[in-house]
N, C-alpha and C positions, 0 to 999 in steps of 0.2 A: 746201316749202309756203309760199305767200305769206301774209304778215300784212297784213290789210286793215282799215282803220278807216273806218266809215261815219259821216259827219256829217249831222245832221238825221235821226237814226235813228227818231224818233217820227212823222215826217211820212209822207205817203202813199207816196212812193217808197221811203223807208227801210224801211217795213213790208213793202213788196213785195219788197225785196231780202232781207229776213230770211226770209220764207216760201219764196222761190225758192231761196235757198241751202240751206235745210233740205230742200226737196224734191229738189234736185240733189245733196245730201250734199256741198256745197262747204264746206270747212273753212277756218279762218283768219280769218273775218270777226268783227270786234268792233263792237258797237253801244253805245258809251258814252252815258250820259245827257247831257242838254243842259248841265247845270252843268259837267261835266267836259270836254265837247267844245264849249264856247261859242266859236264862230269869231271873236268880237270880243274875246276875252280871250287876248291873245298869251302871257302868262305861263303860263296854264293849258294852252294848246295846246302850248307848248314842253315842258312837263312830260310831256304825253301822248306827244309824239314821242320824247323822251329815253327814256321807259320802254318804249314799244312798238316803236320803230324800224320803222315800217310800210313795206312794199314798195309798197303802193298806198293812196291815200286817195280816198274817194268823197264828193263834196260834194253832198248832197241838200238842204242847208240853204238857205233863200231866203225873202225877203219876197215873197209872191205875191198880196197883196191889191191887184189892179190898180187899182180905183177909189180905194181909200183912199190909195194911193201918191201920188195927185195932191195930197193935203193933207199927206202925211207923207213928203215927198221925202227929207229928211235921214235919217230912220229907214231907208227903203228903200235908200238909198245906203250906209249903214253896213253893212247886211247883205249886199246884193248886190254891192257893189264892194269895200268894205274887208274884209269877211269872206273874200271870194275871194282878195284880195291877201295876207291873213295866211296862208292855207293855201298859196298859191303860193310864198311866200318860204320857209316851213318845208319844203315838199316839195323845193324846190331845195337847201336846206341839207342835208337828210337823205337826199337821193337817192331820194325817193319819187316814184312816178308819180301825178299828180293826174288823176282823172276828175271832171269838173265838168259839171253839168246846166244848160243854158241854155234859150233859148226862141225860138220863131218870132216873138215880139213884138219882136225886134231889127230886124225889117224894117218898112218903110212899108206894104207890102201893096197897092201901087197899080198892080201889073201882073197879068196873067193867065197868066204863065209860071211853072212850078214853080221855086222858088228854090234856087240852088246855093250852096255855101260861098263861092264867089268873088263873089257878088252883093253890092252895097253895102248895108251895114246902116244904116238910117235910121229909128230908132224914132219912133213917133207919140204915145207916152205915157211917163210917168215910169218906170213899171215896166220897160218895154222899154229905156229909156235906161240905167237902173242895172244891168240885166243885161248890156248891152253894155259898160258900163264895167268890170264884173267880168271879162268876157272879155279886155278889153285889159290889165287888171291881171295876169291870168294869163300871157299870152304875153310881157308885159314882164319878169316876175320868175321865170319857170319855163321850163325847157327841155323837160321830159318831162310832157306833158299831153295829155289827150283832152277836148275840149269837145264835148258832145253837145247840140245844139239839138233840142228836141222840141216837141210841140204838143198841146193839148187833152187833158191827162192825166186819166184816170179809173181807178178800181179799186174793189175791195170795201172799201177803207180810206179814212178821212178824208172830207173834204167835196169833192164833185165834181158835175159836171153830171148824170151818170147817176143818182146817188143822189138828187139834188134833183128831177129829173124824175119818178122813181118815187114820191117822197114827195108831190109836188104832184099827181101823177096819182091818188093815193088820196084827195086832198082836194077835187079839182075835176074837173068833166067837160069843161071847155074850157080851152085854154091858147094864148097867143100867143107865137110863137118867131121870132126873126130869121132871115130866109132869105138876106140879101144879104152875109153874111160867110161865107167859104168857107175851109176848112182840112182837117185830117185828125185825127179822134179817135185817141188813142193809149192803149192799155191799159198801165198802168204795170208790170204783170207782164212784158209783152213787153220793155219798156225795161230792166227789171231783168235779164232773161235776156241781153239784148244787152251790158250792162255786164259781167256775169260771163263772157260769151264773150270779150270783149276781154282780160280778165285771164287767162283760160285760154290764149289765143293767145300771151301774152307778147310782143305786138307792139310794135315801136318806131316804127311809122308814126304818130307823134304829129301832132296838129293839130285842126282843127275839123271836125266831122262832123254831118250831119243824120240824125235818126232819128225817124220817126213810123210808124204803121201804113201799109200801102198803101191807095191809093184817095183819094177826094175826097168831102167832104160839107159841106153848110151846117149851121148849128145846127138849122134846121128839119128837115132830113133826118135828122140825128142823133136828134132827139127822136122823130120818127116811128118810127125803127128801135127805139128803146128801148121804146116802148109796144107795138109790134108783137111784138117778142121776148118782152116781159113779159106779153103777152096781156091788156093793159089797154085798156079802152074809153075813150079820151080823144080828143076832137076837137082837133086842133092846127091853128091858123091861122097862115099865114106873114105876117110883118110886116116892114117896112123898119127899118133901124137908126135912122132918124130918128124912128120911132114908139116906140122903146124907148131913152129917154135915159139915158146913163150918164155918170159923171164923166170917165172916161178914154175917149179915142178908141181904136178897135180897128182892126187891119189888115183890109182888105176881102178880100184874097186872100193867104193865108199857107201855101199848099201847098208843101212842101219836096221837092226832088229828092234821092233817097237813093242815087243811082248810086255815089257815092264810098264810102260805108260798105259797100255790097254788094260792090263790086269789090276794094277795098283790104283790108277786114277780114273779108270772106266772111260777112257777116251775112245771115241769112234773115229776111224780114219778112212777117208774116201780114197778110191783108186785114182792114180795120178791123171789118167787120161780123162776121166769124168770131170775132174776139177779143171783141167785144161780147157775142156769144152765150155765150161761156165765162164772162164776168164776171157776166152776169145769171143764168145757171144757178147760179153759186155764191151770189149774193145771194138768190135765191129759196129755196135750200136752207137758208140760215142765218137770213134775216130778210125775209119776204115784203114788208114795207112799205118797207124801205130798199134 
């Protein structure tokens, strides 16, 4: 039985890992609280490693406030780069395999070809830059790692686009949503299942992999699908990015090619709208508003 420590256990993906492990009856996962598993506190981390001797560590902890990161670059860097480096060094020292979650925002998004793991990473905002720095820190300090770049995460947990749209749809009859940013929505439950699958495989094919749901969507199309599946009568108007000013620039096209993870790790990936239907069904059964 593998012993697995999840960092960032209270976040969206951490919660999805917990419910997915329970459903699959996967044992050996530990979900320590943030005080014990603070990725910036090396002394506390070392104590956790000494006590638990984990076979795997999963890093879901991250600074993900994309716009705020433009003003809080050092805070974002501490979490996304230094925290990742701390885990990488300890994983290497204790022989643990590190599974680290990264982002499509490491890319500039200025092409219209699905991005592979070999494409050059050129972030256009501070968040993406600090996540890329975290990736570099991992492969510089750790031999056994899986870096999973993902995109547009949503689920029944935490704050995300799906829950925001459903809340706004209950408050307003019309919404404007950007249509010229294209990517792929990813159900965090599907990503959690992918992570557990990698552990179950006991694969040694370490490296960087792309994982999102299958298919392509703009934020506008994503919003339309959310309201359609939720059976909410909301008029959604498409607008340009230039009409919706944000502090941080976003990639225009960040669709990722998943050929590597499918062929090397035998990962099965659902179509994004099918996964969205599952999520909204669960949300509707538990909380019709959110």
